[in-house]
C-alpha positions in Angstrom: -8.5 126.9 25.0 -11.7 128.8 24.3 -14.2 128.7 27.3 -16.7 131.0 28.5 -15.7 134.3 30.0 -15.8 134.2 33.8 -17.0 138.0 33.6 -20.2 136.7 31.8 -23.3 136.1 33.8 -23.9 132.6 34.6 -26.6 131.7 32.2 -24.5 133.3 29.4 -21.2 131.7 30.5 -23.0 128.0 30.6 -24.7 128.2 27.2 -21.2 129.5 25.7 -19.7 126.4 27.0 -22.1 124.2 25.8 -22.3 125.7 22.7 -18.7 125.9 22.1 -17.8 122.5 22.8 -21.2 120.5 21.8 -23.1 122.7 19.4 -26.1 122.8 21.6 -27.8 126.2 22.2 -30.5 125.0 24.5 -30.3 122.8 27.8 -32.7 119.9 28.7 -34.9 120.4 31.8 -32.8 120.1 34.8 -30.0 120.3 33.6 -28.8 124.1 34.4 -30.0 124.0 37.9 -27.6 120.7 38.4 -24.9 122.9 36.4 -25.2 126.1 38.4 -25.0 123.8 41.4 -21.9 122.6 40.3 -20.5 126.2 39.6 -21.3 127.3 43.2 -19.9 124.6 45.0 -23.3 123.1 46.3 -23.9 119.8 47.3 -26.3 118.1 44.7 -28.2 115.0 43.9 -28.9 114.3 40.2 -31.2 111.6 39.2 -32.1 111.6 35.5 -32.9 108.8 33.2 -30.4 107.2 30.8 -30.0 109.8 27.6 -31.0 112.7 30.1 -28.0 114.3 29.9 -26.8 114.1 33.3 -22.8 114.0 32.0 -23.0 117.6 30.8 -24.0 118.3 34.1 -20.8 117.8 35.8 -19.0 118.7 32.4 -19.9 122.4 32.1 -19.1 123.6 35.5 -15.3 123.3 35.7 -15.2 124.3 32.0 -17.1 127.7 33.1 -15.0 128.1 36.1 -11.7 127.6 34.8 -10.7 124.4 37.2 -10.4 121.0 37.7 -13.3 118.5 38.6 -13.0 114.6 39.7 -15.6 112.4 38.4 -16.1 108.7 40.4 -16.5 106.6 37.8 -16.9 102.6 38.3 -15.4 100.9 34.7 -12.5 101.9 32.9 -14.6 101.5 30.0 -16.8 104.0 30.6 -14.0 106.5 31.7 -12.3 105.9 28.2 -15.4 106.5 26.2 -16.1 109.7 28.2 -12.7 111.2 27.9 -12.4 110.0 23.8 -15.9 112.0 23.2 -14.7 115.0 25.3 -11.4 115.1 23.4 -12.7 115.0 20.3 -15.0 117.8 21.0 -11.7 119.8 22.5 -12.6 119.3 26.1 -9.6 118.8 28.1 -10.2 115.5 30.3 -8.1 112.5 31.3 -8.7 109.3 33.2 -6.4 107.7 35.8 -6.8 103.6 35.7 -4.6 100.7 35.8 -4.1 100.5 32.0 -2.3 103.4 31.7 1.7 103.0 31.0 3.9 104.8 33.5 4.7 107.5 31.3 1.2 108.1 30.4 0.1 108.3 34.1 3.0 111.0 34.6 2.3 113.4 31.8 -1.3 113.3 33.2 -0.2 113.9 36.6 2.0 116.7 35.8 -1.2 118.4 33.5 -3.2 118.3 36.5 -0.4 120.4 38.8 -0.4 122.5 35.9 -4.2 122.9 35.6 -4.3 121.6 32.3 -7.3 119.5 32.2 -11.4 120.4 33.6 -12.2 116.7 34.2 -10.2 113.9 35.7 -12.0 110.4 35.9 -11.2 108.0 38.6 -12.4 104.7 39.8 -13.7 104.6 43.5 -11.0 102.4 44.7 -8.2 104.6 43.4 -10.0 107.6 44.7 -8.9 107.4 48.1 -5.2 106.3 47.9 -2.7 108.2 49.9 -1.0 109.5 46.2 -4.1 110.5 44.8 -5.3 112.4 47.7 -2.4 114.4 47.8 -2.3 114.6 44.1 -5.6 116.3 44.0 -4.3 118.7 46.5 -1.8 120.0 44.5 -4.4 120.3 42.0 -6.6 122.5 43.9 -9.4 120.1 43.3 -12.2 121.4 45.0 -15.4 119.4 43.9 -16.3 115.6 43.2 -18.9 114.3 40.9 -19.9 110.5 41.5 -21.5 108.9 39.0 -23.6 105.4 39.2 -24.4 106.9 42.5 -27.1 104.1 43.3 -24.2 101.6 43.9 -23.6 103.3 47.2 -26.9 102.4 48.1 -27.7 98.7 50.0 -31.4 99.1 49.1 -30.6 99.6 45.1 -30.1 96.8 42.6 -26.6 97.5 42.1 -24.8 97.8 45.6 -21.1 98.1 45.6 -19.4 98.3 48.9 -16.2 100.4 47.7 -18.3 103.2 47.1 -19.9 102.9 50.8 -16.1 104.5 51.4 -16.7 107.8 49.7 -17.7 109.5 52.3 -14.0 109.7 53.6 -13.7 112.4 50.5 -15.2 114.5 53.2 -12.8 114.0 55.9 -9.7 114.4 53.0 -11.4 117.5 51.5 -13.7 119.2 53.8 -14.7 122.3 51.8 -15.2 120.4 48.9 -18.7 119.9 47.4 -19.9 116.5 46.3 -22.5 115.8 43.6 -24.0 112.3 43.4 -25.5 111.4 40.0 -27.4 108.4 38.7 -30.3 107.4 36.5 -31.8 104.9 38.6 -33.1 105.5 42.2 -36.2 105.1 44.0 -37.2 107.8 46.5 -35.5 105.6 49.4 -32.3 104.7 47.8 -32.3 108.5 47.0 -32.8 109.7 50.4 -29.7 106.5 51.3 -27.4 108.2 49.1 -27.9 111.8 50.8 -27.3 109.9 54.1 -24.8 107.8 53.1 -22.4 110.8 51.4 -23.5 113.1 54.5 -24.3 115.6 51.8 -24.4 119.0 52.7 -28.2 121.1 52.2 -28.0 119.6 48.9 -30.0 120.7 45.8 -31.9 117.3 44.5 -32.8 117.3 41.3 -35.0 114.4 40.1 -35.8 114.2 36.4 -38.8 112.2 34.9 -37.9 108.5 34.8 -40.6 108.0 31.6 -38.6 107.3 28.5 -41.1 108.3 25.9 -39.4 107.2 22.8 -38.8 103.8 24.1 -41.7 101.2 23.1 -41.8 98.7 25.8 -43.4 95.1 25.0 -43.8 92.3 27.3 -44.7 88.8 25.7 -45.3 85.7 27.0 -42.3 83.9 26.5 -43.2 80.3 24.1 -40.3 80.0 21.6 -37.5 82.1 23.1 -34.9 82.0 20.0 -37.5 82.2 17.8 -39.1 85.2 19.4 -35.7 86.7 19.6 -35.6 86.6 15.9 -38.7 88.1 15.3 -37.3 90.9 17.1 -33.9 91.2 15.4 -35.3 91.2 11.7 -37.0 94.4 13.0 -33.6 96.0 13.5 -31.0 94.4 11.0 -27.9 96.5 10.7 -28.5 98.1 13.8 -27.6 97.8 17.2 -29.1 95.5 19.8 -28.4 94.5 23.2 -30.1 90.9 24.5 -29.7 90.4 28.3 -29.9 86.8 29.5 -30.0 85.1 33.3 -26.8 82.9 32.8 -23.6 82.3 31.1 -24.7 79.4 29.5 -27.6 81.3 28.0 -25.5 83.9 26.6 -23.5 81.4 24.7 -26.7 79.4 23.4 -28.2 82.7 22.2 -25.1 84.1 20.4 -24.5 80.8 18.9 -28.4 80.8 17.6 -28.0 84.0 16.2 -24.6 83.8 14.2 -26.1 80.2 12.8 -29.0 82.9 11.1 -26.2 85.3 9.9 -26.6 88.0 12.7 -23.2 89.6 13.4 -23.3 88.7 17.3 -20.9 88.0 20.1 -21.6 87.0 23.7 -20.1 88.9 27.1 -20.4 87.8 30.7 -18.2 87.9 33.6 -16.7 84.6 33.2 -14.8 85.4 30.2 -11.2 86.7 30.4 -10.7 90.4 30.2 -9.1 90.4 26.8 -12.2 88.5 25.4 -14.6 91.2 26.9 -12.8 94.2 26.0 -12.7 92.8 22.4 -16.4 92.3 22.2 -17.2 95.6 23.9 -14.9 97.4 21.2 -16.3 95.1 18.2 -19.7 96.7 19.2 -18.6 100.2 20.1 -17.0 100.1 16.7 -20.0 98.7 14.7 -18.2 95.6 13.6 -21.0 93.4 15.4 -24.7 94.6 15.4 -25.4 92.1 18.5 -24.3 91.2 22.3 -25.7 89.0 23.8 -24.9 89.7 27.8 -25.4 89.0 31.4 -26.0 91.9 33.2 -22.2 92.2 33.8 -22.4 94.0 30.4 -23.7 97.6 30.1 -22.8 100.1 32.6 -19.4 100.8 30.1 -21.4 101.3 27.3 -22.0 104.7 26.4 -23.3 104.2 22.9 -26.1 106.3 21.9 -27.4 104.8 19.1 -28.8 101.4 20.6 -32.0 100.4 18.6 -33.5 97.8 20.5 -32.9 96.1 24.1 -34.3 92.4 24.7 -34.6 90.7 27.6 -34.8 87.0 26.7 -36.0 86.4 30.4 -37.7 89.0 33.3 -34.9 91.0 34.7 -34.4 90.7 38.8 -35.6 94.4 39.6 -37.3 97.0 38.1 -34.2 99.0 38.7 -32.2 97.0 36.8 -35.1 96.9 33.8 -35.2 100.6 33.5 -31.4 101.0 33.6 -31.1 98.3 31.3 -33.5 99.4 28.8 -32.4 102.6 29.4 -29.4 101.9 27.3 -31.7 102.2 24.0 -32.6 104.9 22.3 -30.1 107.5 24.7 -29.9 109.8 21.4 -33.6 110.4 21.8 -34.5 108.3 18.6 -37.1 105.6 18.9 -36.3 102.4 20.3 -37.8 99.2 21.1 -37.7 97.2 24.6 -38.7 93.7 24.5 -39.2 91.5 27.5 -39.9 87.8 27.2 -41.4 86.6 30.3 -42.5 83.0 32.2 -43.1 82.5 35.2 -40.2 79.9 35.4 -37.6 83.0 35.1 -38.8 83.8 38.7 -37.7 80.6 40.0 -34.4 80.7 38.4 -33.8 84.1 40.1 -35.1 82.7 43.4 -32.5 79.7 43.5 -29.9 82.8 42.1 -30.4 84.7 45.2 -30.6 82.0 47.5 -27.2 80.8 46.2 -25.8 84.5 46.2 -26.8 85.1 49.9 -25.2 82.2 51.5 -22.0 84.1 52.5 -23.5 87.3 53.3 -23.8 88.5 56.9 -27.3 88.2 57.2 -28.6 85.8 54.8 -32.2 86.3 55.7 -32.2 90.0 55.1 -30.5 89.7 52.0 -32.9 87.3 50.7 -36.1 89.3 51.9 -34.6 92.1 50.4 -33.9 90.8 46.9 -37.1 88.8 46.8 -39.1 92.3 47.4 -37.5 93.7 44.5 -38.1 90.2 41.9 -41.9 90.4 43.2 -42.1 94.3 42.0 -40.7 93.3 38.7 -42.6 90.3 38.5 -46.3 92.5 39.3 -44.7 95.1 36.3 -44.6 92.3 34.0 -48.1 90.4 35.2 -49.8 94.0 35.1 -52.4 94.4 32.4 -51.7 98.4 33.1 -49.4 100.6 30.8 -45.8 99.9 31.4 -44.7 103.6 31.2 -47.2 104.2 33.8 -45.8 101.3 35.9 -42.6 102.2 35.8 -42.9 105.8 36.5 -45.1 105.1 39.9 -42.6 102.3 40.7 -40.0 105.3 41.0 -42.5 107.6 43.0 -43.6 109.5 39.7 -47.4 110.1 38.6 -48.3 109.2 34.7 -51.4 111.1 33.8 -51.8 109.9 30.3 -54.6 107.3 29.4 -52.9 105.5 26.7 -49.0 105.9 26.4 -49.3 104.7 22.7 -45.6 103.0 23.1 -46.2 99.4 25.2 -47.7 96.2 24.5 -50.7 97.0 26.8 -51.7 100.1 25.0 -50.7 98.8 21.5 -52.9 95.8 22.4 -50.2 93.5 21.4 -51.2 91.0 23.7 -54.6 88.6 23.3 -56.2 86.0 25.4 -56.8 82.8 24.2 -60.8 82.7 23.7 -61.2 79.4 25.4 -58.6 80.4 28.8 -61.1 79.1 31.4 -61.2 75.5 29.4 -57.6 75.7 28.8 -56.8 75.9 32.6 -59.7 73.3 33.8 -57.6 70.8 31.6 -54.3 72.0 32.8 -56.0 72.1 36.8 -57.6 68.7 36.2 -54.5 67.0 34.9 -52.6 67.9 38.1 -55.5 66.7 40.1 -55.4 63.1 37.9 -51.3 63.0 38.7 -52.4 63.4 42.7 -50.6 66.5 42.7 -47.2 64.9 43.1 -45.5 65.7 39.9 -43.8 69.4 38.6 -44.3 71.4 35.4 -42.4 69.4 33.1 -44.3 66.1 33.8 -47.7 67.7 33.4 -46.6 69.2 30.3 -45.6 65.9 29.0 -49.0 64.2 29.8 -51.0 67.0 28.4 -48.9 66.8 25.2 -49.6 63.1 25.0 -45.6 62.4 25.3 -44.7 58.7 25.6 -41.7 59.0 28.0 -40.8 56.2 30.6 -42.1 57.9 33.3 -45.7 58.4 31.7 -45.7 54.7 31.1 -44.6 53.7 34.2 -46.9 55.7 36.3 -49.6 54.7 33.5 -50.6 58.1 32.9 -51.1 57.4 29.2 -54.3 55.9 30.5 -55.5 59.2 32.4 -58.5 61.2 30.6 -56.3 64.3 30.4 -53.6 62.6 28.8 -53.0 64.5 25.2 -56.0 67.0 26.1 -53.4 69.7 24.9 -51.5 67.9 22.1 -52.3 70.1 19.8 -50.4 73.2 21.6 -46.3 73.2 21.5 -44.9 71.9 24.6 -43.7 75.4 25.5 -47.0 77.1 24.9 -48.4 74.4 27.5 -45.9 75.6 30.1 -46.3 79.1 29.8 -50.0 78.7 30.3 -49.1 76.3 33.4 -46.8 79.4 34.8 -49.8 81.9 34.0 -51.7 80.4 36.4 -49.0 80.0 38.9 -48.3 83.6 38.6 -52.2 84.4 39.0 -52.2 82.6 42.2 -54.4 79.5 40.9 -51.7 76.7 41.1 -49.1 76.2 43.5 -45.8 75.2 42.6 -44.0 74.2 46.0 -40.2 75.2 46.9 -37.4 73.0 47.3 -35.1 70.8 44.9 -38.1 68.8 43.5 -40.8 71.1 43.3 -44.5 69.6 42.4 -47.8 71.5 41.1 -50.4 71.4 43.8 -54.2 72.9 43.6 -55.4 75.2 46.3 -58.9 76.7 46.7 -59.1 78.9 43.8 -57.9 76.3 41.8 -61.3 74.2 42.8 -63.2 77.4 41.9 -61.7 77.3 38.4 -62.5 73.6 37.9 -66.4 74.3 39.4 -66.8 76.6 36.9 -67.0 79.6 39.3 -64.0 81.7 38.1 -63.1 82.6 35.2 -59.5 82.4 33.6 -57.7 84.5 31.0 -54.5 83.5 29.2 -52.5 85.3 27.3 -50.5 85.1 24.0 -48.6 87.6 21.6 -50.6 88.7 18.6 -49.1 88.6 15.2 -46.1 90.4 15.0 -46.2 93.9 14.0 -43.7 95.8 12.2 -41.8 97.5 15.3 -41.7 100.7 17.2 -44.7 103.1 17.1 -43.4 106.0 19.4 -41.3 108.5 17.7 -38.4 109.9 19.5 -37.5 113.6 20.2 -36.5 113.8 16.6 -38.7 112.4 13.7 -37.7 111.1 10.3 -39.7 113.5 8.4 -37.6 115.5 5.4 -34.8 113.0 6.2 -33.0 111.0 3.6 -32.4 107.9 4.6 -30.2 107.2 2.1 -27.7 110.3 3.1 -28.2 109.1 6.5 -26.7 105.7 5.9 -24.0 107.3 4.0 -23.1 109.8 6.9 -23.2 106.7 8.9 -20.3 105.1 6.8 -18.4 108.0 6.6 -18.1 108.4 10.4 -17.3 104.7 10.7 -14.4 105.3 8.2 -13.4 108.3 10.2 -14.0 106.7 13.6 -11.4 103.6 12.7 -8.8 106.2 11.4 -8.9 107.9 14.8 -9.5 104.7 17.1 -12.8 105.8 18.6 -16.4 104.7 18.4 -18.3 106.1 16.1 -20.9 107.4 18.3 -17.9 109.6 19.7 -17.4 111.3 16.2 -20.9 112.4 16.1 -24.4 111.2 17.4 -27.4 109.4 15.2 -29.4 112.8 16.0 -26.7 114.7 14.4 -26.5 112.6 11.2 -30.1 112.6 11.0 -30.3 116.6 11.3 -27.5 116.6 8.6 -29.3 114.6 6.3 -32.3 116.8 6.7 -31.0 120.2 6.3 -28.0 118.9 3.9 -25.7 121.7 4.4 -23.3 122.8 1.9 -21.6 126.0 4.1 -20.0 126.3 7.2 -23.0 128.8 8.2 -25.7 126.2 7.7 -23.5 123.2 9.0 -22.7 125.2 12.2 -26.9 125.4 12.9 -26.9 121.4 13.2 -27.1 120.5 16.9 -23.9 118.6 17.8 -21.7 120.6 15.8 -19.6 122.8 18.0 -16.7 124.9 17.3 -14.0 122.1 17.3 -16.0 120.0 15.2 -16.8 122.5 12.9 -13.2 123.2 12.5 -11.8 119.7 12.1 -14.7 118.2 10.2 -16.8 121.3 8.4 -14.9 121.0 5.2 -14.7 117.2 4.9 -18.4 117.1 5.6 -19.5 119.7 3.2 -17.7 117.7 0.4 -19.5 114.8 1.3 -22.9 116.0 1.3 -22.2 118.2 -1.5 -21.2 115.0 -3.7 -24.4 113.2 -2.3 -26.7 115.8 -3.3 -25.0 116.6 -6.7 -24.9 112.5 -7.2 -28.9 112.0 -6.4 -30.0 115.5 -7.6 -31.0 115.9 -4.3 -32.0 119.5 -2.9 -29.0 120.8 -0.3 -29.4 123.8 2.1 -33.1 123.1 3.0 -33.3 125.3 6.4 -31.4 128.4 4.2 -33.8 128.1 1.6 -37.0 127.6 3.7 -35.7 130.8 5.6 -35.7 128.7 8.8 -32.1 130.4 9.9 -32.6 132.6 12.7 -30.4 136.0 11.3 -27.1 136.1 12.9 -27.4 139.3 14.3 -31.0 138.7 16.0 -29.8 137.6 19.2 -26.0 137.7 19.5 -24.4 136.0 23.1 -21.9 138.3 24.7 -18.9 136.9 23.2 -20.1 137.3 19.8 -21.5 140.5 20.4 -18.1 142.0 21.6 -16.6 140.2 18.4 -18.5 142.2 16.2 -18.1 145.3 17.5 -13.9 144.7 17.4 -14.9 143.7 13.8 -16.3 147.5 13.4 -13.3 148.7 14.4 -11.0 146.8 11.8 -9.6 144.7 14.4 -8.0 141.5 12.5 -9.0 138.1 13.2 -6.3 137.3 15.4 -6.2 140.4 17.5 -10.3 139.5 18.2 -9.4 136.1 19.0 -7.0 137.3 21.6 -9.3 140.1 23.0 -12.5 137.2 23.2 -10.3 134.4 24.3 -11.4 132.0 21.7 -10.1 130.1 18.8 -8.7 131.7 15.5 -11.2 129.2 13.8 -14.0 130.3 15.8 -13.5 133.8 15.5 -13.2 133.3 11.7 -16.6 132.1 11.7 -17.5 134.8 13.8 -16.2 137.3 11.0 -18.2 135.4 8.2 -21.3 136.0 10.4 -20.3 139.4 10.8 -19.8 140.0 7.2 -23.6 138.4 6.3 -25.4 140.3 8.9 -23.6 143.9 8.4 -22.6 143.6 4.6 -19.6 145.6 4.6 -18.6 147.3 1.3 -15.2 145.7 1.4 -13.0 142.8 3.2 -9.8 144.7 2.9 -9.2 144.8 6.8 -9.2 141.1 6.8 -8.4 140.1 3.1 -6.2 141.9 0.9 -7.3 142.8 -2.6 -5.2 140.6 -4.6 -5.9 137.6 -2.5 -9.9 138.4 -3.0 -9.8 138.9 -6.7 -8.1 135.8 -6.9 -10.5 134.0 -4.8 -13.5 135.5 -6.9 -11.9 134.5 -10.5 -11.3 131.0 -8.8 -15.3 130.4 -7.6 -16.9 131.2 -11.2 -20.1 129.0 -11.3 -18.2 126.5 -8.5 -20.2 126.6 -5.2 -17.8 123.7 -3.3 -15.2 124.9 -1.3 -12.6 122.0 -2.3 -12.3 122.6 -6.0 -11.7 126.1 -5.5 -9.3 125.3 -2.6 -7.6 123.2 -5.4 -7.8 125.9 -8.4 -5.8 128.1 -6.0 -3.1 125.2 -5.5 -4.2 125.1 -1.8 -2.3 128.5 -1.4 -5.5 130.5 0.3 -7.0 128.9 3.5 -10.6 127.5 3.5 -11.6 130.5 6.0 -10.5 132.9 3.7 -12.2 131.1 0.6 -15.6 131.1 2.8 -15.5 134.6 3.9 -15.0 135.6 0.5 -17.9 133.3 -0.7 -20.1 134.9 2.0 -19.4 138.5 0.8 -20.1 137.8 -2.6 -23.4 136.3 -1.7 -24.0 139.5 0.3 -23.3 141.5 -2.8 -25.5 139.5 -4.8 -28.3 139.5 -2.9 -28.1 143.3 -2.5 -27.8 143.8 -6.4 -31.2 141.3 -6.4 -33.0 143.7 -3.7 -31.9 146.9 -5.1 
């Protein structure tokens, strides 16, 4: 196991671990402070938006400090994805949950006692059991990270009573540090987390809630299925999540999508566990593109390449909306978030709130709290101001940009009807003509000129307002009625049989004293306009798709989701740089030491083959002289390795001295050769082998054919080293 040298200063130890496992040279804002708090065993509260890199904040400290930490995580699927991803990069992690066999559980327990793991994931219910507490004492655990910590607060959108019990960790482990992590928390929820966990002088790090790579669109809901299909067509072949209010809604939407040739499935809590797991795995493994779900789906999804999240109805809270839309574009690339909104959604949620609160200890308080959260969500949906600004300010942060360029308001996706006031007068007049005794559906029937039993019975086909809006679709008329209700220009009564009634503002509209703006969506645009952290400039999209296919095949062989193998951002950079040497490959973010050792040669073969076939330029960064000379800034470990190489120490001796894997040390030696240009490789490659490799190289630059020419008798590391040395000698001869 290759981890940071404890004798190094903290920043270098942190960077060394991050580089070794994840192949990144830099940390994001707040990550270093959060990681340092973990190393120092100082309590902390870390609030970072989804995709902000909060998991790294609890993954790095135990690797730097050579210890075992525990992560409290709410779902088995989330634990499994994280453990799979960590093991792919060589990080020693495990999870204890109910799906394990007795032998698997015993093996993990023994490994914990022997210090084999750096992280252990466990559910909150299991974390407080007596046997687990004793196991943690045996393993000398002294730090606990609580993920999804907003679940601890009754003021949050996803309160879970079992999370309240986490305070007992203080009694069981009085000297341990507690670290609360969440992507979604208002200032009130943040303080509640601190209070409920009794965090001691915690370091509080609150990241920016704004996600600039997301394009938010809130559109009037007119024809739900048609509108959803329009969005899906912008993201064919990409990962999409659609959120619905009810279980029936998910099934209906899923059936429509499948009938239109979309690879989709529905997901809700009413399905059996096997069906839910299969759907989740099919989505993670890219066997389906779209999941249509209730809010029961998502927390256990760690997929980073979701390109679109659609809400087919208003979400219940802004916290939920921010978390659910946050599942899009977690890799930093552009993604689209579309909400279809109707005032009728608010009515549905109000009924569900009352129903769910019926068995609460204080139903009135629960209903009032949930209605307040719903009202805030409704205000955002109705607001004519920037969506990025509204979300930021709700979570207590300022947003100073005059135009985000990434929401329906700033992009002017929505426009007003030219005759909005006249349309409103027709609707209000109809409500008056039916004597304010009927609901939305009947008023829509009258205005649309429908021939129903109720209309004939009441002789409402004789009214002057009958058929006044017959040229408009029923769904459009209904949406406009709810817009008037939302604007306070029309009242919809409570109860089982609500009716529409006029108020003072209604009469002002009817008398022409008040203008009305009714909205509709403009013709569909091509899709998102805001770029993420990484643009497509210079990227071969054909190579990107080829690498996605290669990744999917490899993931199936390993039994892990494709995004666990490599993130889309890494594939994009590979398709931009198109590296065909290990030295150039390791400059790509996301390729750490283990991935380089495991997959480096296979990637080079894949990229070289594609570039040769398509006559595409390779090693773009190297040719553009963008790569920083390897000896310009050496980390302390590499610097020590170089010093030992200058003493002609063998790879195995250097690997032991710097506590790095032999494969990693071999890469250091290759860099050393390029940087220092030794006359001979004799200390590391004997002369006969050197000559054999040189002869096999000839005009060939690809590693696999050279390896095959040598009958597989010379390791790839030696071939790379000789190739690098030959290149150095050639460059010197040109320069000389």
